[in-house]
Backbone as CSV, one residue per row, in Angstrom:
resi,resn,N_x,N_y,N_z,CA_x,CA_y,CA_z,C_x,C_y,C_z
1,MET,-8.638,-5.741,6.956,-8.353,-4.913,5.797,-8.813,-5.654,4.559
2,GLU,-9.348,-4.906,3.643,-9.769,-5.441,2.360,-8.818,-4.921,1.289
3,ASP,-8.905,-5.500,0.098,-8.026,-5.089,-1.004,-8.128,-3.590,-1.285
4,LYS,-9.332,-3.032,-1.185,-9.488,-1.600,-1.449,-8.687,-0.757,-0.450
5,HIS,-8.565,-1.226,0.783,-7.776,-0.495,1.779,-6.276,-0.579,1.464
6,ARG,-5.855,-1.759,1.026,-4.441,-1.931,0.651,-4.084,-0.998,-0.507
7,HIS,-4.960,-0.961,-1.515,-4.709,-0.090,-2.672,-4.671,1.379,-2.257
8,ARG,-5.516,1.747,-1.334,-5.533,3.139,-0.865,-4.240,3.479,-0.133
9,LEU,-3.764,2.572,0.712,-2.487,2.795,1.397,-1.352,2.962,0.395
10,LEU,-1.323,2.084,-0.602,-0.264,2.161,-1.609,-0.336,3.454,-2.407
11,ALA,-1.544,3.917,-2.697,-1.709,5.148,-3.472,-1.399,6.391,-2.643
12,ASP,-1.833,6.403,-1.393,-1.656,7.583,-0.547,-0.256,7.709,0.037
13,PHE,0.423,6.570,0.213,1.745,6.583,0.842,2.727,5.725,0.049
14,PRO,2.990,6.093,-1.204,3.841,5.234,-2.046,5.262,5.078,-1.514
15,GLY,5.826,6.118,-0.990,7.190,6.022,-0.477,7.291,5.199,0.785
16,GLU,6.329,5.376,1.669,6.343,4.679,2.949,6.023,3.189,2.817
17,THR,5.271,2.818,1.785,4.851,1.425,1.643,5.643,0.660,0.587
18,LYS,6.588,1.318,-0.037,7.300,0.707,-1.168,7.912,-0.652,-0.828
19,PHE,8.528,-0.765,0.334,9.220,-2.001,0.687,8.551,-2.744,1.837
20,LEU,7.310,-2.378,2.169,6.607,-3.024,3.274,5.667,-4.111,2.764
21,PRO,5.698,-5.260,3.408,4.687,-6.263,3.042,3.356,-5.863,3.678
22,ILE,2.332,-5.768,2.889,1.007,-5.416,3.392,0.103,-6.603,3.113
23,GLU,-0.330,-7.258,4.168,-1.169,-8.448,4.035,-2.640,-8.072,4.169
24,VAL,-3.453,-8.603,3.292,-4.895,-8.405,3.350,-5.480,-9.628,4.047
25,LEU,-6.218,-9.399,5.125,-6.766,-10.500,5.911,-8.137,-10.957,5.420
26,HIS,-8.709,-10.235,4.478,-10.008,-10.583,3.885,-11.102,-10.717,4.934
27,ILE,-11.129,-9.762,5.861,-12.187,-9.682,6.858,-13.124,-8.568,6.412
28,PRO,-14.388,-8.883,6.189,-15.317,-7.848,5.713,-15.515,-6.747,6.752
29,ASP,-15.831,-5.582,6.263,-16.022,-4.417,7.122,-17.473,-4.373,7.608
30,ASP,-17.872,-5.422,8.323,-19.257,-5.583,8.770,-19.387,-5.616,10.288
31,TYR,-18.381,-5.158,11.009,-18.372,-5.272,12.459,-18.327,-3.897,13.107
32,GLN,-18.834,-3.839,14.319,-18.742,-2.627,15.113,-17.353,-2.565,15.756
33,PHE,-16.950,-1.368,16.137,-15.668,-1.146,16.788,-15.549,-2.033,18.025
34,MET,-14.457,-2.746,18.131,-14.129,-3.620,19.259,-15.106,-4.783,19.434
35,ASP,-15.766,-5.190,18.388,-16.642,-6.354,18.438,-15.786,-7.574,18.799
36,PRO,-16.163,-8.338,19.815,-15.345,-9.501,20.211,-15.110,-10.497,19.067
37,GLU,-16.107,-10.692,18.214,-15.935,-11.596,17.076,-14.898,-11.047,16.098
38,LEU,-14.915,-9.737,15.866,-13.924,-9.105,14.993,-12.525,-9.252,15.570
39,ILE,-12.394,-9.019,16.856,-11.079,-9.137,17.508,-10.529,-10.550,17.333
40,GLU,-11.375,-11.546,17.520,-10.932,-12.928,17.354,-10.557,-13.223,15.902
41,LEU,-11.337,-12.712,14.957,-10.999,-12.893,13.544,-9.648,-12.271,13.201
42,ILE,-9.411,-11.079,13.702,-8.134,-10.407,13.439,-6.987,-11.204,14.041
43,ARG,-7.161,-11.613,15.278,-6.091,-12.382,15.937,-5.792,-13.676,15.198
44,SER,-6.818,-14.435,14.877,-6.583,-15.720,14.231,-6.039,-15.557,12.803
45,SER,-6.429,-14.494,12.124,-5.934,-14.256,10.762,-4.526,-13.685,10.747
46,ALA,-4.201,-12.866,11.719,-2.906,-12.187,11.739,-1.802,-13.019,12.387
47,ASP,-2.153,-13.948,13.255,-1.138,-14.732,13.969,-0.108,-15.388,13.059
48,PRO,-0.494,-16.018,11.965,0.540,-16.641,11.112,1.549,-15.617,10.562
49,PHE,1.077,-14.418,10.224,1.985,-13.395,9.712,2.897,-12.867,10.815
50,ILE,2.347,-12.708,11.985,3.142,-12.235,13.126,4.191,-13.285,13.495
51,ASP,3.788,-14.549,13.555,4.729,-15.628,13.881,5.853,-15.704,12.847
52,ALA,5.504,-15.568,11.574,6.522,-15.626,10.519,7.501,-14.458,10.639
53,ALA,6.986,-13.287,10.948,7.866,-12.120,11.109,8.750,-12.278,12.332
54,ALA,8.227,-12.855,13.389,9.005,-13.040,14.617,10.130,-14.045,14.421
55,THR,9.918,-15.059,13.611,10.966,-16.048,13.400,12.065,-15.513,12.481
56,LYS,11.735,-14.523,11.643,12.752,-13.895,10.785,13.677,-12.987,11.573
57,ALA,13.161,-12.389,12.646,13.952,-11.417,13.419,14.968,-12.066,14.295
């Protein structure tokens, strides 16, 4: 997700996103669907956020 996607989510769904943390992973939109490199980038970028959320629960 890029900043423009985050802003669009906030604009289109203000009530649903009001209290949700939305993290931007700063991965450019230059990959094909299910590209193995993209999948690895998402996993490695998202893991710290997932781990932090899991330890809070």
